[in-house]
C-alpha positions in Angstrom: -2.2 12.4 -24.9 1.4 12.7 -26.0 3.4 14.4 -23.3 6.7 14.5 -25.3 8.9 16.2 -22.8 8.1 14.1 -19.8 10.4 11.5 -18.4 8.8 8.1 -18.2 9.8 6.1 -15.2 8.8 2.6 -14.2 8.7 1.9 -10.5 8.7 -1.6 -9.0 8.2 -2.3 -5.4 8.8 -5.8 -4.1 7.7 -5.3 -0.5 4.2 -4.1 0.4 3.9 -1.5 3.1 1.3 0.8 4.5 1.5 4.3 3.0 0.9 7.7 4.3 0.1 10.6 2.0 3.2 12.5 2.9 6.4 10.6 3.9 10.2 11.0 4.0 12.1 10.1 0.8 13.8 7.1 2.3 10.6 5.6 3.6 8.3 6.2 0.6 6.9 3.2 -1.3 5.2 3.4 -4.6 1.4 3.6 -4.0 0.8 1.6 -7.1 3.6 -1.0 -7.6 4.4 -1.6 -11.3 2.7 1.7 -12.4 4.4 3.8 -15.1 4.4 7.5 -14.6 5.0 10.7 -16.7 7.2 12.9 -14.5 7.7 16.6 -14.8 11.0 17.6 -13.2 11.5 21.0 -14.8 15.0 20.2 -16.1 16.3 21.9 -19.3 16.4 18.6 -21.1 12.6 18.4 -20.8 12.1 21.5 -23.0 9.9 23.5 -20.6 8.2 26.3 -22.6 6.8 29.7 -21.8 3.2 30.9 -22.5 3.9 31.3 -26.2 5.8 28.1 -26.7 9.3 29.5 -26.5 12.1 27.9 -24.5 12.4 28.8 -20.8 15.9 29.7 -19.4 16.8 30.6 -15.9 19.0 33.6 -15.3 19.6 36.8 -13.4 16.4 38.7 -12.4 16.0 42.0 -10.7 13.0 42.6 -8.4 12.3 46.1 -7.3 11.2 46.9 -3.7 12.5 48.1 -0.4 11.6 44.9 1.5 11.8 42.0 -1.0 13.7 43.6 -3.8 17.1 42.5 -5.0 19.1 40.7 -7.7 18.5 37.0 -7.9 20.3 34.3 -9.9 19.0 31.0 -11.4 15.4 32.3 -11.6 12.6 32.4 -14.1 9.6 34.5 -13.2 6.9 36.6 -15.1 9.3 39.3 -16.2 11.7 36.7 -17.5 9.1 36.0 -20.2 9.6 38.7 -22.9 6.0 38.7 -23.9 4.5 39.1 -20.4 3.3 42.7 -21.0 1.0 41.4 -23.8 -1.0 39.4 -21.2 -1.4 42.1 -18.5 -5.0 42.7 -17.3 -5.5 45.7 -15.1 -1.7 45.9 -14.8 -1.3 42.3 -13.6 0.1 39.2 -15.2 -2.3 36.5 -13.9 -2.2 33.4 -16.1 0.0 30.3 -16.8 3.7 31.1 -17.1 5.4 27.9 -18.1 4.5 24.4 -19.1 5.4 21.1 -20.7 6.7 21.1 -24.3 3.3 20.2 -25.6 1.6 22.6 -23.2 -0.6 19.9 -21.8 0.4 20.7 -18.2 0.7 24.4 -17.3 1.9 26.2 -14.2 0.3 29.5 -13.2 1.9 32.7 -11.9 0.9 36.2 -10.9 2.9 39.5 -11.2 2.1 43.1 -10.7 3.8 46.4 -9.9 2.9 49.1 -7.4 4.6 51.9 -5.4 6.0 49.1 -3.2 7.8 47.5 -6.1 7.4 44.1 -7.8 4.9 41.6 -6.5 4.7 37.9 -7.4 2.7 34.9 -6.4 2.0 31.4 -7.8 4.8 29.5 -9.4 8.3 30.5 -10.6 11.3 28.3 -11.5 14.4 28.3 -9.3 17.8 26.7 -9.3 18.8 28.0 -5.8 19.2 25.5 -2.9 20.6 25.9 0.6 19.8 23.8 3.6 22.0 25.8 5.9 20.4 29.3 5.8 20.7 30.9 9.3 18.6 34.0 9.2 15.3 35.3 7.8 15.9 37.4 4.7 13.8 38.1 1.6 17.0 37.5 -0.3 16.1 33.9 0.2 12.6 34.0 -1.1 13.5 31.8 -4.0 15.8 29.5 -2.0 14.7 25.9 -1.5 15.6 24.4 1.9 17.5 21.5 0.4 20.9 20.7 -1.1 19.5 20.1 -4.6 16.3 19.3 -6.4 14.3 16.1 -5.8 16.3 13.1 -7.0 19.4 15.3 -7.5 17.8 17.5 -10.1 19.0 21.1 -10.6 15.7 23.0 -11.1 12.4 23.0 -9.4 9.2 25.1 -9.1 9.0 27.5 -6.1 5.5 28.6 -5.0 4.2 31.5 -3.0 0.7 31.2 -1.8 -1.5 34.3 -1.8 -5.1 33.5 -1.3 -6.0 37.1 -0.8 -5.1 38.1 -4.4 -6.4 34.8 -5.7 -6.3 33.7 -9.3 -2.9 32.3 -10.2 -1.4 33.9 -7.1 -2.5 30.7 -5.6 0.0 28.1 -7.1 -2.0 26.3 -9.7 -1.3 23.4 -12.2 -3.7 23.1 -15.1 -4.1 20.1 -17.5 -5.6 20.4 -20.9 -7.1 16.9 -20.4 -7.8 15.0 -17.2 -5.0 12.7 -15.9 -4.7 10.3 -13.0 -2.7 12.0 -10.3 0.4 10.1 -9.2 2.7 11.8 -6.8 5.0 14.8 -6.3 7.9 16.0 -4.1 7.5 18.9 -1.8 10.2 20.8 0.1 10.2 23.8 2.4 11.5 27.2 1.7 14.5 28.9 3.5 11.9 31.5 4.4 10.0 29.0 6.6 13.1 27.4 8.1 14.2 30.8 9.4 10.8 32.3 10.2 10.0 33.7 13.7 6.3 33.2 14.4 4.1 36.2 15.4 1.5 34.6 17.7 3.3 31.5 19.1 6.8 30.4 20.0 9.0 28.8 17.3 9.0 25.4 19.0 5.2 25.3 18.7 5.1 26.1 15.0 3.7 23.8 12.4 3.2 24.5 8.7 1.7 22.3 6.0 1.0 22.5 2.3 -2.4 21.3 1.1 -2.8 19.9 -2.5 -6.4 20.1 -3.8 -7.5 18.3 -6.9 -10.3 19.4 -9.2 -12.1 17.8 -12.1 -14.5 19.8 -14.3 -14.6 22.6 -11.8 -15.5 20.4 -8.8 -13.1 19.5 -5.9 -12.3 15.8 -5.8 -10.1 15.7 -2.8 -7.1 17.0 -0.8 -3.7 15.8 0.4 -1.7 17.6 3.0 2.0 17.5 3.7 3.5 18.7 7.0 6.8 20.6 6.3 7.4 22.1 9.7 6.4 20.5 13.0 7.3 21.3 16.6 9.3 24.3 15.2 11.6 22.0 13.2 11.6 22.4 9.4 12.5 19.4 7.4 15.5 19.9 5.1 15.2 18.1 1.7 12.3 16.6 -0.2 9.2 14.7 0.9 7.4 12.4 -1.6 3.7 12.9 -1.5 1.2 10.3 -2.7 -1.5 12.1 -4.8 -3.2 8.9 -6.1 -6.3 9.4 -3.8 -7.2 12.5 -5.9 -8.0 10.2 -8.9 -8.6 12.0 -12.2 -7.8 15.7 -12.1 -7.6 18.6 -14.6 -6.3 21.1 -12.0 -4.3 21.1 -8.8 -3.9 24.0 -6.4 -1.5 24.4 -3.5 -2.5 26.2 -0.3 -1.2 26.2 3.2 -2.2 26.1 6.9 -0.3 26.9 10.1 -1.0 27.4 13.8 0.7 30.8 13.5 -2.5 32.6 12.4 -4.3 35.8 13.2 -7.2 37.9 12.2 -6.2 37.9 8.5 -5.3 34.3 8.3 -2.0 32.5 8.3 1.0 34.6 9.3 3.6 32.1 8.3 4.9 33.1 4.8 3.4 30.7 2.3 6.6 29.6 0.4 7.3 26.0 -0.6 8.9 24.1 -3.5 7.6 21.5 -5.9 9.5 18.9 -8.0 8.9 15.7 -9.9 5.2 16.1 -10.4 3.9 12.7 -11.7 0.8 11.5 -13.5 0.0 7.9 -14.4 1.1 7.2 -18.0 -1.7 6.8 -20.4 -2.1 3.5 -22.2 -1.9 3.9 -26.0 -4.2 1.7 -28.0 
């Protein structure tokens, strides 16, 4: 498969080391030394496209709502896509929103509108970063808890996990053909960094993102990454080894936390994704 927009990077590691699935940037070693990867970093130069193949551009977006509404900069969400209304089903956009230039890797998103205002789930694109946010505010729902994107990039994907609504409200990556999973970078959201738990104290809080791989509709494995532990939320990006998932044609991102109640996890399910990598395919 020709993934034209993707950056090809060649990683060489000279010192072998034991690996964990989720580790800090400065401690991560390549799980497969000498392996070549196709990397999706969401930058403008990669030619990310919308559902109809048009160019994606971040800009100013207005969300309606008394709690989470506001005007946001450096954002691309469902209503940024001029043709989103053509894909509404029962009043909801629930399909892939943006993807690689050849549309071989696609990122799902969900949007709907009610008397409460705009609702979104799944993936959007954001260029807003701040590792010094002090208070919990929905004005920061698209803010990544980092100074910049992974490896100093300027754009990343922000996910909001809503397993109740389901569909593409659960952040989902779909591939038109199976690929060998490589790695990705995950970061926390400013929403998690400033969150006050409901059922436990802040210093007890832990929060993790779980990446699940699928092939032909069957689950092939999971990888988890702890982003908050002992109440402390890590600022910046964590490289996550996805190689144990093997061949995949779909990835989903869910979460778990010890701040949970009758209806599941209380901790708001925000996170950020960048530099999603698949092993480069050998051309005959």
